[in-house]
C-alpha positions as a Markdown table, in Angstrom:
| # | Residue | x | y | z |
|---|---|---|---|---|
| 1 | His | -2.6 | -0.8 | -16.6 |
| 2 | Glu | -0.6 | 2.6 | -16.2 |
| 3 | His | 0.1 | 2.8 | -19.8 |
| 4 | Val | -3.7 | 3.0 | -20.6 |
| 5 | Glu | -5.0 | 6.4 | -20.4 |
| 6 | Asn | -8.4 | 5.7 | -21.6 |
| 7 | Tyr | -10.8 | 2.7 | -23.0 |
| 8 | Arg | -14.3 | 2.9 | -24.4 |
| 9 | Arg | -16.7 | 0.8 | -26.1 |
| 10 | Gly | -16.1 | 0.6 | -30.2 |
| 11 | Glu | -18.3 | -1.4 | -32.5 |
| 12 | Leu | -19.8 | -4.8 | -31.5 |
| 13 | Gln | -17.2 | -6.7 | -29.6 |
| 14 | Gln | -14.6 | -4.1 | -30.1 |
| 15 | Thr | -12.8 | -1.6 | -27.7 |
| 16 | Leu | -11.1 | 1.5 | -28.5 |
| 17 | Ile | -8.0 | 2.0 | -26.1 |
| 18 | Thr | -5.9 | 5.1 | -25.8 |
| 19 | Phe | -2.5 | 4.9 | -24.4 |
| 20 | Gln | -0.5 | 7.3 | -22.4 |
| 21 | Asn | 1.5 | 8.3 | -25.5 |
| 22 | Lys | -1.8 | 9.3 | -27.2 |
| 23 | Gln | -1.9 | 6.4 | -29.5 |
| 24 | Ser | -5.4 | 4.7 | -30.0 |
| 25 | Tyr | -6.1 | 1.1 | -31.2 |
| 26 | Leu | -9.2 | -0.6 | -31.9 |
| 27 | Phe | -9.1 | -4.1 | -30.4 |
| 28 | Pro | -11.6 | -6.9 | -31.2 |
| 29 | Val | -12.3 | -7.5 | -27.5 |
| 30 | Ser | -15.4 | -6.8 | -25.7 |
| 31 | Phe | -15.4 | -3.8 | -23.3 |
| 32 | Gly | -16.5 | -6.0 | -20.7 |
| 33 | Thr | -13.5 | -8.1 | -20.9 |
| 34 | Ile | -11.0 | -5.1 | -21.2 |
| 35 | Glu | -12.7 | -3.7 | -18.1 |
| 36 | Thr | -12.4 | -6.9 | -16.1 |
| 37 | Gln | -8.7 | -7.3 | -17.1 |
| 38 | Met | -8.2 | -3.5 | -16.2 |
| 39 | Leu | -9.7 | -4.2 | -12.7 |
| 40 | Arg | -7.9 | -7.6 | -12.2 |
| 41 | Thr | -4.5 | -5.8 | -13.0 |
| 42 | Ala | -5.3 | -2.9 | -10.4 |
| 43 | Leu | -6.3 | -5.3 | -7.7 |
| 44 | Leu | -2.8 | -7.6 | -8.5 |
| 45 | Lys | -0.9 | -4.3 | -8.5 |
| 46 | Thr | -2.6 | -3.2 | -5.0 |
| 47 | Lys | -1.8 | -6.6 | -3.6 |
| 48 | Leu | 1.9 | -6.8 | -4.7 |
| 49 | Leu | 2.5 | -3.5 | -3.2 |
| 50 | Gln | 1.1 | -4.4 | 0.1 |
| 51 | Arg | 3.1 | -7.7 | 0.2 |
| 52 | Ile | 6.3 | -5.8 | -0.9 |
| 53 | Glu | 5.5 | -3.1 | 2.1 |
| 54 | Ser | 4.8 | -6.0 | 4.5 |
| 55 | Asn | 8.2 | -7.7 | 3.6 |
| 56 | Gln | 9.9 | -4.4 | 3.9 |
| 57 | Arg | 8.4 | -4.1 | 7.5 |
| 58 | Lys | 9.4 | -7.5 | 8.4 |
| 59 | Ser | 13.0 | -7.1 | 7.0 |
| 60 | Phe | 13.2 | -4.0 | 9.1 |
| 61 | Tyr | 12.2 | -5.9 | 12.3 |
| 62 | Leu | 14.7 | -8.8 | 11.6 |
| 63 | Leu | 17.4 | -6.3 | 11.0 |
| 64 | His | 16.8 | -4.0 | 13.9 |
| 65 | Gly | 15.1 | -6.0 | 16.3 |
| 66 | Pro | 11.9 | -5.2 | 18.1 |
| 67 | Lys | 11.7 | -1.8 | 19.5 |
| 68 | Ser | 12.3 | -1.5 | 23.4 |
| 69 | Ser | 9.2 | -1.8 | 25.5 |
| 70 | Lys | 10.8 | 0.2 | 28.5 |
| 71 | Ala | 9.0 | 3.0 | 29.9 |
| 72 | Ser | 10.1 | 6.5 | 29.2 |
| 73 | Glu | 10.1 | 7.3 | 32.8 |
| 74 | Ser | 13.0 | 7.1 | 35.2 |
| 75 | Val | 13.3 | 4.1 | 37.5 |
| 76 | Arg | 12.5 | 6.4 | 40.6 |
| 77 | Val | 9.1 | 5.6 | 42.4 |
| 78 | Tyr | 6.6 | 8.1 | 42.2 |
| 79 | Gly | 6.2 | 10.0 | 45.3 |
| 80 | Asp | 9.8 | 9.4 | 46.6 |
| 81 | Asp | 10.8 | 12.9 | 47.0 |
| 82 | Ile | 7.6 | 13.6 | 49.1 |
| 83 | Phe | 8.2 | 10.5 | 51.4 |
| 84 | Leu | 11.9 | 11.6 | 52.0 |
| 85 | Lys | 10.8 | 15.1 | 52.7 |
| 86 | Asp | 8.1 | 13.9 | 55.4 |
| 87 | Arg | 11.0 | 11.9 | 57.3 |
| 88 | Lys | 13.1 | 14.9 | 58.0 |
């Protein structure tokens, strides 16, 4: 898929494919068949990359554990300072 630079219709039931190295070949395969294969290859690549990314996230989670769910505020209750000042 990545090696193919371009593909276009040739004669009846033929497709001209140009590769990244600028070499072109005429294949005895219909344009529709080549196009379907290119689309399927792109979809497969996308799914594979998504699975790899998902597995990397899962393995990171397993190695490092869940993120802490503690609040970033201190333990002190809001308004303690005000309450203590009023008592004096």
